[in-house]
C-alpha positions, 0 to 999 in steps of 0.5 A: 506872728503879726508882721506888716509889710514895708517894702520888698522883703522888709517887715516891722514887728510889734516890738517896732510899734512898742518903741514907737509907742514909747516914743509918743508917750516920752513926747507927750510927757515932754509937752508937759515937763520940758526937760523930758523933751530933750530925753525924747529926741534922744530916744528918737535918735537912738531908735533910728540907729537901732532901725538902721543897724538892724537893717544893715545887719540883716541885708549885709549878706545876700544869702544869710539864710537857706531853708529847704523842705524834705518831703517823702516822694509820696505821702501815705494816706491815713498815717503820720508822715514826717516832713523835714525843714533844713535851716542853715545861717550864713549870718556872722551873728546870732539871730531870731527866726520865725519859720512858716511853712505853707501847707496844701489846702486839704489840711485845712490849715494854711500855715504851720510856724516854728520859732526860736534862736538861730546861732551864727553859722548853725545848721537846724532841722526842724521836723513835723508830721501831717496826716493826709485823709484824701488821696491825691495831689497835695501842693505845698507853697513857700517856706517863709523864713523871718530873720531878725536880730536880738532887737527884733524890730525889723524882720527880713523875709526869705522864701524857698521851695515855691510850689511843691507837689506831692501825691498821696497814695494809699497807706505806703507806711503799712505796706513797708511794715507789714511787708518787713515782718512778713519776710522776716516771718514775724507778723505776730509782732504787729498783732497777726495771730500765730496760726498753727499749722495742720498736717505736714503736707507742705515742702520742708523748708528749714529747721528753727526754734520751737515757739509756743503754738507750733505743733509738737509733731514737727519737733525734731528730736535730732536737732533738739538733742544736738542744741539742748533746746526744742527745735522744729521743722518748718515747712513751706505753706502752699504757694501760687495761690491766686489772691484777690481783693475786691472793693465796693466803691458804692455809696455805703463805703462813704461812711467816715471814721477818724477822718478816713472813709470806709473806702479809704480803709478798704483801699489801705487794707487791700494794698497791704493784703495784696503785697503780703500775699506777694511776699508770701509767693502768692499771686495778688489781683484786684477788682473794683466795682460800683454800678459796673466793674471799673477795674480788674488787674488779673492775679499774677506774679509779675515784678511790677504787679504791686506797683501797678495795684498801687497806682490804680488804687491811688485813683479810686473814687465813687460817685456815690451810686448803688454797687451792681453785684450782678455785674461783679458776679458776671465778671468774676465768673467770666475773667477768673478761670482759676479757683482763688481766694477772694476778699470783698471789702463791702458793707451792709447795714441791714438784713434786707439789703443783704438779702437783696444780693445774697444770691449773687454772693452765693454764686460767687462762692461756688467758684471762689473762696469768698470772704465777705469783710463787713464794718462795724459802726463804731459810734453805734457800739460806743452808744450801746456801751454808755449808761442810760440816765434819762429816757431820751438815752434809753431810747437811743441806746435801744435803737443802737442796740437794734443796729448792733443786733442787725450786723450780727444777723448779717454775719449769721445769714452769710455763714448760713449760706455757706459764705465766710464773713468778718465783722471788724472795725475800720482801725482792725481791718488790716490785722483781721483781714491779714489773720483770715488770709493766713489762717486759710493759707496755713490750714489749706482751706482754699 
């Protein structure tokens, strides 16, 4: 949209300049053909009348148009968040509108625009999505609405919603989604595996329909005979376990993937994991560390536990330093008295870097059920899968294969030292983490 401000809220559009151009052409032609000069004066008069008529129509009402922006109270990092703009016309005539919403600077796109026809007395809802990739405060600017008549020469600007700040938190959308399926016991609908329970050591919960993968030894034959379909006894999982997530905030977690850093993926997954544990009646806790342990929320089942974790994760940043696993192990040994399930979100790019820290991890695993989560380098995996068409590509693929094998050796080394591990892509992090949590919980492996 190209507009030029004249005064106040009055703007002129390209149609205005097109009209001026036509008048100049007619006057120039009239200097050669005299009878066209009268036509030029007539067109000039009509042009001025149209301008005055548009000004009258646009400014006859003080509040001809109203607009308001509706945003979530909190934006969800890494997800598509819906923004709504409600546009309401009080004008007694149909008009054209051009709407510009001033986006926060973090989106690297200051304005998003929409245009169309607005009927007299019409209420219109405009929807668009934004995907933040950084946590923090996002400042929306004005909602600018430019109204013109069907001649579209003069436009009147309305401004609404000056300066609105919305905070971007870890992935709240994912938390709500997984919490819903966890409560309804349908986590498999979002990719979570159905884990077969081993044994009958848990408290009876209810009788339900048999689904594929259930233990046939739990079939309730009496209920099956009454209902003419397979029914099964469902048992409650062991409750009141402490479930911690530990997040490494060091420089190795700053690698970007699809707009987010590995730290952001770990923060989002950690929040979903702990909320799922809370829904499953376990006690969630959180630790973040870098050169030292910076945050520690002890596992508990308090009503505000998840809210406290959410507010803590909102502010997690890094100073790009090297994480100190020795201090982490000391604080875990000192503060966590009860054996629990601990998920460590970190990354090792080479076997050498793992061996420097393996003794600390072994020490932690002696007292806690430790799961180390390491990220795949997705770009390297894609490079390995490409065909080699020239010598340079062969060299590149060979080096990429070396890094890929190195990751497998890291996982093998952890297993060799009695430490469970997950190697996952960033996009599959949440699903793989919850799968491991449910597997350990269902099979009583703590």
